[in-house]
C-alpha positions in Angstrom: 0.0 0.0 0.0 2.9 2.3 0.7 4.3 1.7 -2.8 0.9 2.4 -4.3 -0.1 5.9 -3.1 -0.5 5.7 0.7 1.9 8.6 1.5 1.3 8.5 5.3 2.1 4.8 5.5 5.2 5.3 3.3 6.5 8.1 5.6 5.9 5.8 8.6 7.8 2.9 7.1 10.7 5.2 6.0 11.2 7.2 9.2 9.6 5.4 12.2 11.8 3.6 14.7 12.5 0.0 14.1 10.6 -1.0 17.2 7.5 0.8 16.0 7.1 -0.4 12.4 4.3 -2.8 13.3 5.4 -5.4 10.8 5.9 -8.4 13.1 3.6 -11.4 12.5 1.9 -10.9 15.9 1.2 -7.2 15.2 -0.1 -8.0 11.7 -2.4 -10.6 13.1 -3.7 -8.2 15.7 -4.3 -5.5 13.1 -6.2 -8.1 10.9 -8.3 -9.1 13.9 -9.1 -5.5 14.8 -10.1 -4.7 11.2 -12.3 -7.9 11.2 -14.0 -6.9 14.4 -14.7 -3.4 13.0 -16.3 -4.9 9.9 -18.3 -7.4 12.0 -19.5 -4.7 14.4 -20.7 -2.6 11.4 -22.6 -5.6 10.0 -24.3 -6.3 13.3 -25.3 -2.7 13.6 -27.0 -2.7 10.2 -28.7 -6.0 11.0 -30.1 -4.7 14.3 -31.3 -1.6 12.5 -33.1 -3.8 10.0 -34.8 -5.6 12.9 -35.4 -8.8 10.9 -33.0 -11.0 8.9 -32.5 -14.3 7.2 -29.8 -16.9 8.1 -27.9 -18.8 5.4 -25.6 -21.7 6.0 -23.6 -24.0 3.8 -20.7 -26.5 4.2 -17.6 -27.2 2.1 -14.1 -28.7 2.4 -10.9 -26.7 2.3 -7.7 -27.8 0.5 -6.8 -30.0 3.5 -10.2 -31.8 3.3 -11.3 -30.1 6.6 -15.1 -29.6 6.7 -16.0 -25.9 7.2 -19.3 -24.2 7.8 -20.0 -20.7 6.5 -22.8 -18.7 8.1 -24.2 -15.6 6.4 -27.0 -13.1 7.1 -29.3 -11.5 4.5 -31.1 -8.3 5.4 -32.3 -5.0 4.1 -30.0 -2.1 5.0 -31.3 1.5 5.0 -28.9 3.6 7.1 -30.1 6.9 5.7 -29.7 5.9 2.1 -31.6 3.9 -0.6 -32.4 0.4 0.7 -30.0 -2.3 -0.3 -30.3 -6.1 0.1 -27.1 -7.2 1.8 -25.6 -10.7 2.3 -22.8 -10.7 4.8 -20.6 -13.5 6.2 -20.5 -13.6 10.0 -18.7 -16.8 10.6 -16.5 -19.5 9.0 -16.1 -22.4 11.5 -14.6 -25.8 11.4 -17.3 -28.5 11.5 -16.7 -31.1 14.1 -20.0 -32.7 13.3 -22.4 -32.2 10.4 -25.6 -33.6 12.0 -28.7 -31.4 12.1 -28.3 -31.1 15.9 -24.7 -30.1 15.7 -25.3 -27.5 13.0 -28.2 -26.0 14.9 -26.1 -25.7 18.0 -23.3 -24.0 16.0 -25.8 -21.5 14.5 -27.5 -20.7 17.8 -24.1 -20.1 19.6 -22.9 -17.8 16.9 -26.1 -15.7 16.9 -25.9 -15.5 20.7 -22.3 -14.5 20.6 -23.1 -11.7 18.1 -26.0 -10.4 20.1 -28.6 -11.4 17.4 -32.0 -12.5 18.6 -33.3 -15.8 17.1 -36.9 -14.4 17.2 -35.9 -11.8 14.6 -35.0 -14.6 12.1 -37.8 -14.6 9.5 -36.2 -17.0 7.0 -33.7 -19.8 6.5 -31.7 -20.7 3.4 -29.7 -23.9 3.3 -29.0 -26.6 0.7 -31.1 -29.7 0.1 -29.2 -32.1 2.3 -31.1 -34.0 5.0 -29.0 -32.6 7.8 -30.1 -29.1 6.9 -33.4 -29.3 4.9 -34.8 -32.4 6.7 -38.4 -32.1 7.7 -37.8 -33.6 11.2 -34.1 -33.6 12.2 -32.8 -31.0 9.8 -31.6 -27.6 10.9 -34.5 -25.8 9.4 -37.1 -28.0 11.3 -35.2 -27.5 14.6 -35.0 -23.7 14.1 -38.7 -23.5 13.0 -39.7 -25.2 16.3 -38.1 -22.4 18.2 -39.4 -19.6 15.9 -42.3 -20.3 13.5 -41.6 -17.2 11.5 -38.3 -18.6 10.3 -39.6 -20.0 7.0 -37.3 -22.4 5.1 -36.7 -21.3 1.5 -34.7 -23.4 -0.9 -33.7 -22.4 -4.4 -36.8 -23.3 -6.5 -34.7 -24.4 -9.5 -32.5 -26.6 -7.3 -35.6 -28.0 -5.5 -37.1 -29.0 -8.8 -33.9 -30.7 -9.7 -33.8 -32.6 -6.5 -37.5 -33.6 -7.0 -36.5 -35.2 -10.3 -33.4 -36.9 -8.8 -35.5 -38.4 -6.0 -38.2 -39.4 -8.4 -36.0 -41.7 -10.5 -33.6 -42.9 -7.8 -36.1 -44.7 -5.6 -36.2 -48.4 -5.3 -39.9 -48.5 -6.1 -39.3 -47.5 -9.7 -36.0 -49.2 -10.4 -36.8 -49.3 -14.2 -36.7 -45.5 -14.4 -33.5 -45.3 -12.4 -31.9 -48.0 -14.7 -33.3 -46.1 -17.8 -31.3 -43.0 -17.0 -28.2 -45.0 -16.1 -28.3 -46.7 -19.5 -28.9 -43.4 -21.3 -25.9 -41.9 -19.6 -23.7 -44.8 -20.5 -24.8 -44.5 -24.1 -23.9 -40.8 -24.2 -20.5 -41.3 -22.6 -19.6 -44.4 -24.7 -20.3 -42.8 -28.0 -18.9 -39.4 -27.1 -15.6 -40.3 -25.5 -14.2 -41.9 -28.7 -13.4 -39.7 -31.7 -13.8 -42.7 -34.0 -17.2 -43.7 -32.6 -18.5 -40.1 -32.6 -17.4 -39.6 -36.2 -19.1 -42.8 -37.3 -22.3 -41.8 -35.3 -22.4 -38.4 -37.2 -21.7 -40.0 -40.5 -24.5 -42.6 -40.1 -27.0 -39.8 -39.2 -26.3 -38.1 -42.4 -26.7 -41.3 -44.5 -29.9 -42.3 -42.7 -31.4 -38.8 -43.0 -30.7 -38.7 -46.7 -32.1 -42.2 -47.3 -35.2 -41.5 -45.2 -35.8 -38.2 -47.1 -35.5 -40.0 -50.4 -38.0 -42.7 -49.3 -40.5 -40.0 -48.3 -39.8 -38.0 -51.5 -40.4 -41.0 -53.8 -43.8 -41.6 -52.2 -44.9 -38.1 -53.0 -43.3 -37.3 -56.3 -41.9 -40.4 -58.0 -41.1 -38.5 -61.3 -38.9 -35.8 -59.8 -35.2 -36.1 -59.9 -34.1 -36.3 -56.2 -30.5 -35.5 -56.9 -31.5 -31.9 -57.7 -32.4 -31.3 -54.0 -29.8 -29.3 -52.0 -28.1 -31.2 -49.2 -29.5 -28.8 -46.6 -33.0 -29.7 -47.6 -32.4 -33.4 -47.8 -31.9 -34.1 -44.0 -31.2 -32.1 -40.8 -27.8 -31.5 -39.5 -26.4 -34.5 -37.6 -26.6 -34.2 -33.8 -23.6 -34.9 -31.6 -23.9 -37.6 -28.9 -24.2 -35.1 -26.1 -22.4 -34.5 -22.8 -22.1 -36.6 -19.7 -25.2 -36.1 -17.5 -25.0 -34.5 -14.0 -27.1 -35.1 -10.9 -27.2 -31.4 -10.1 -28.0 -30.2 -13.7 -31.0 -32.1 -15.0 -31.0 -30.0 -18.1 -28.4 -32.3 -19.5 -30.7 -35.3 -19.2 -33.5 -33.4 -20.9 -31.1 -32.5 -23.7 -29.9 -36.1 -24.1 -33.4 -37.6 -24.0 -34.7 -35.1 -26.6 -31.7 -35.9 -28.8 -32.0 -39.7 -28.7 -35.8 -39.7 -29.0 -35.2 -38.5 -32.5 -35.7 -41.6 -34.7 -32.7 -40.6 -36.9 -30.4 -40.2 -33.9 -31.7 -43.3 -32.2 -31.1 -45.4 -35.3 -27.6 -43.9 -35.6 -26.8 -44.9 -32.1 -28.0 -48.5 -32.7 -26.0 -48.7 -35.9 -22.9 -47.3 -34.1 -23.1 -49.9 -31.4 -23.5 -52.7 -33.9 -20.5 -51.4 -35.8 -18.4 -51.4 -32.6 -19.6 -54.9 -31.6 -18.8 -56.4 -35.0 -15.8 -54.4 -36.4 -13.7 -53.0 -33.5 -10.8 -55.1 -32.2 -10.9 -53.7 -28.6 -12.6 -56.5 -26.5 -13.7 -54.1 -23.8 -15.4 -51.7 -26.3 -17.1 -54.7 -28.0 -18.5 -56.1 -24.8 -19.7 -52.6 -23.7 -21.3 -52.0 -27.1 -23.0 -55.4 -26.9 -24.5 -54.7 -23.5 -25.6 -51.2 -24.5 -27.2 -52.5 -27.7 -29.2 -55.1 -25.7 -30.4 -52.5 -23.2 -31.4 -49.7 -25.6 -33.3 -52.1 -28.0 -35.2 -53.5 -25.0 -38.9 -52.6 -25.3 -39.1 -50.9 -21.9 -36.2 -48.6 -22.7 -37.7 -47.6 -26.0 -41.1 -46.9 -24.5 -39.7 -45.0 -21.6 -37.6 -42.9 -24.0 -40.7 -41.9 -25.8 -42.7 -41.3 -22.5 -40.2 -39.4 -20.4 -39.1 -37.0 -23.2 -42.1 -34.6 -22.8 -42.0 -34.8 -19.0 -38.4 -33.7 -18.8 -38.9 -31.0 -21.4 -41.7 -29.5 -19.4 -39.7 -29.7 -16.2 -36.6 -28.3 -17.8 -38.5 -25.3 -19.2 -39.9 -24.5 -15.8 -36.4 -24.9 -14.2 -34.9 -22.5 -16.8 -37.6 -20.0 -16.1 -37.1 -20.2 -12.3 -33.5 -19.1 -12.8 -34.6 -15.7 -14.1 -33.3 -12.9 -11.9 -36.5 -10.8 -12.4 -38.9 -13.5 -11.4 -41.1 -12.8 -8.4 -42.7 -15.3 -5.9 -46.1 -15.2 -7.5 -44.8 -16.0 -11.0 -42.6 -18.8 -9.6 -45.6 -20.4 -7.8 -47.7 -20.0 -11.0 -45.0 -21.9 -12.9 -44.8 -24.6 -10.3 -48.6 -25.0 -10.3 -48.6 -25.1 -14.1 -46.1 -27.9 -13.9 -48.2 -29.8 -11.4 -51.2 -29.5 -13.8 -49.1 -30.6 -16.8 -47.9 -33.7 -14.9 -51.5 -34.6 -14.0 -52.6 -34.1 -17.6 -49.7 -36.3 -18.9 -50.7 -39.0 -16.4 -54.4 -39.1 -17.1 -54.5 -38.2 -20.8 -55.0 -41.4 -22.9 -54.1 -39.5 -26.0 -50.7 -38.7 -24.6 -50.0 -42.4 -23.9 -51.2 -43.2 -27.4 -48.8 -40.7 -28.9 -46.0 -42.1 -26.9 -46.8 -45.7 -28.1 -46.8 -44.5 -31.7 -43.4 -42.7 -31.1 -42.0 -45.8 -29.4 -43.2 -47.9 -32.4 -41.4 -45.6 -34.8 -38.2 -45.8 -32.8 -38.4 -49.6 -32.6 -38.9 -49.9 -36.4 -35.9 -47.7 -37.0 -33.9 -50.0 -34.7 -35.4 -53.0 -36.5 -37.1 -54.2 -33.3 -40.7 -55.6 -33.3 -42.1 -53.9 -30.2 -44.9 -56.4 -29.6 -42.7 -59.4 -30.1 -40.1 -58.0 -27.8 -42.7 -57.4 -25.1 -43.9 -61.0 -25.5 -40.3 -62.2 -24.9 -39.8 -60.0 -21.8 -39.6 -62.5 -18.9 -41.3 -60.4 -16.2 -44.3 -59.7 -18.5 -44.7 -63.1 -20.0 -44.4 -65.4 -17.0 -47.7 -67.0 -16.2 -49.7 -65.5 -13.3 -53.1 -66.2 -12.0 -55.4 -63.6 -13.4 -57.4 -61.6 -10.9 -61.2 -62.3 -11.2 -64.3 -60.4 -10.5 -66.6 -61.2 -7.6 -68.5 -63.7 -9.7 -65.4 -65.8 -10.2 -66.2 -66.4 -13.9 -63.1 -66.8 -16.0 -64.6 -64.9 -18.9 -64.9 -61.8 -16.8 -61.3 -61.9 -15.5 -59.3 -58.7 -15.7 -56.4 -58.9 -18.3 -54.1 -56.0 -19.1 -52.4 -55.7 -22.5 -48.6 -55.7 -22.6 -48.5 -52.0 -23.2 -50.9 -51.3 -20.4 -48.7 -53.4 -18.1 -45.7 -51.2 -18.9 -47.9 -48.2 -18.3 -49.1 -49.3 -14.9 -45.7 -50.7 -13.7 -43.3 -48.1 -14.8 -45.0 -44.9 -16.2 -47.6 -44.3 -13.5 -45.3 -44.8 -10.5 -42.6 -42.5 -12.0 -45.1 -39.7 -12.8 -46.8 -40.1 -9.4 -43.5 -40.0 -7.5 -42.5 -36.8 -9.5 -45.8 -35.1 -8.6 -45.5 -36.1 -5.0 -41.9 -34.7 -4.8 -43.0 -31.4 -6.4 -45.9 -31.0 -4.1 -43.7 -31.7 -1.0 -40.9 -29.4 -2.1 -43.0 -26.4 -3.0 -45.4 -25.5 -0.2 -47.5 -22.3 -0.4 -46.0 -20.6 2.7 -44.5 -17.8 0.5 -47.6 -17.1 -1.7 -48.8 -14.2 0.3 -45.5 -12.4 0.0 -46.1 -11.9 -3.7 -48.8 -9.2 -3.0 -46.1 -6.9 -1.5 -45.0 -6.5 -5.1 -46.7 -3.4 -6.7 -47.4 -5.5 -9.8 -49.8 -7.6 -7.7 -51.4 -4.8 -5.6 -54.6 -4.9 -7.5 -55.1 -8.7 -7.6 -58.5 -9.8 -6.1 -56.9 -11.7 -3.3 -54.2 -9.2 -2.5 -55.9 -7.5 0.6 -56.6 -10.8 2.2 -53.0 -11.9 1.8 -51.7 -8.6 3.2 -54.0 -9.0 6.3 -52.6 -12.5 6.8 -49.1 -11.2 6.6 -49.8 -8.4 9.1 -51.3 -10.9 11.6 -48.3 -13.2 11.2 -45.7 -10.5 11.5 -47.6 -8.4 14.0 -44.5 -7.8 16.2 -42.7 -6.1 13.3 -45.6 -4.0 11.9 -48.2 -1.7 13.6 -52.0 -1.6 13.3 -51.8 1.0 10.5 -50.1 -1.3 8.1 -53.3 -2.3 6.3 -54.5 1.3 5.9 -51.1 2.3 4.6 -51.0 -0.5 2.1 -54.5 0.4 0.9 -53.4 4.0 0.4 -50.2 3.1 -1.5 -52.1 0.5 -3.5 -53.9 3.4 -5.3 -50.8 5.5 -5.8 -50.1 5.6 -9.6 -46.4 6.3 -9.4 -45.7 3.0 -7.6 -47.2 0.9 -10.3 -44.6 -1.2 -12.0 -41.9 -0.5 -9.5 -39.9 -3.1 -7.6 -40.0 -3.6 -3.8 -36.7 -1.8 -3.4 -38.0 1.2 -5.4 -41.1 1.3 -3.2 -38.9 1.4 -0.1 -36.9 4.2 -1.7 -40.0 6.3 -2.2 -41.6 5.6 1.2 -38.9 4.2 3.4 -40.7 4.8 6.7 -43.4 2.4 5.7 
């Protein structure tokens, strides 16, 4: 600092006595501590002026693999100027234990040491781990027992991702879990080899051209097909995709959308056959053989057709939830729309019929007879005693088709589990908060929502809050402004 413009410090270092330079390690550490204390005291002062705040906590490992816990506070700071949302770190501690009880104890001790009242906590933000987000033993549940205003809020996009992960990783629907595992192995196997990837792209071009010519002959037999430009003959070949991630389900949606394309799926099958028959590497041949068996299995083909639209819908909602300008009301509307879409997909017979048609097309391109393959599937074809009606007559016994069996055993459970996870992870505790936004002031249910909020947070607001809100509701210059803009215009309220 002395070499970069601090003239006072430079004079001190040049002319002060050797025993008063303050450059020893002990003195430097003391200076750092004093500076840290000054920053911390300023943060606590701002938090106390704000009255209410949110606690945030996360865990990580340092370079020496030591578990560390970071605690942060989020609050609105006024301090005689325009309001600012601040997030400040107040602690970085070594984690001796990461159980919900230990993390709760750490958080409470730190708040007490800083003179912050737990009853002023109105929100909690943690990750989705059971030790923090668990409904019974997690930190959020333990803090909520002490203060029922401390609502737990998890990133909506991340919550949606976790809902999908839990939906397909359960033991109840092993077929869905196996399906995504096979799809990931297929993406990695084709993509990690330059030779396999080049063959995969080449086959797509050839198949696309051939398919277009077949369709073209059926429509106009007399026209010379060679006159068509290459760009009009078939779409650009698609690459095999990237390895899928548990924390980024957009990659799964992208891969599924790619391989549900009949041209791409046929290219994948052809590539695996080529590796199995032509490549000298024994490990690659055996892997290709196993993948070929799995992706041409009837259940895989059907689930590929079925899950594509489901993941596309979820991925679009997840992408929208990451928008920085989204408010709570819009987020909840998107989640409710997703719930309705999942219900429609489950109960719409036309959707299932379209999926069966698409699966049949994929099977034909892979040279697989879907019905024959279902007949040969061991778990579907083994003889079972058919359930009968009350009259015990064999001719009235219930019998499901093979497609319906796949539908009831694999499709329904996966959709139901996804719907349950979404419902559990997106409660409506935050819905009333949306009506604090000027854009929702005039909604029909706005006043009732504000009354509920005033009752819930009565220790932070006075009896005039409803009257003030009704007054500012009809103020034209507030329309279209954000919450922070409103606070800038009328900070005392």
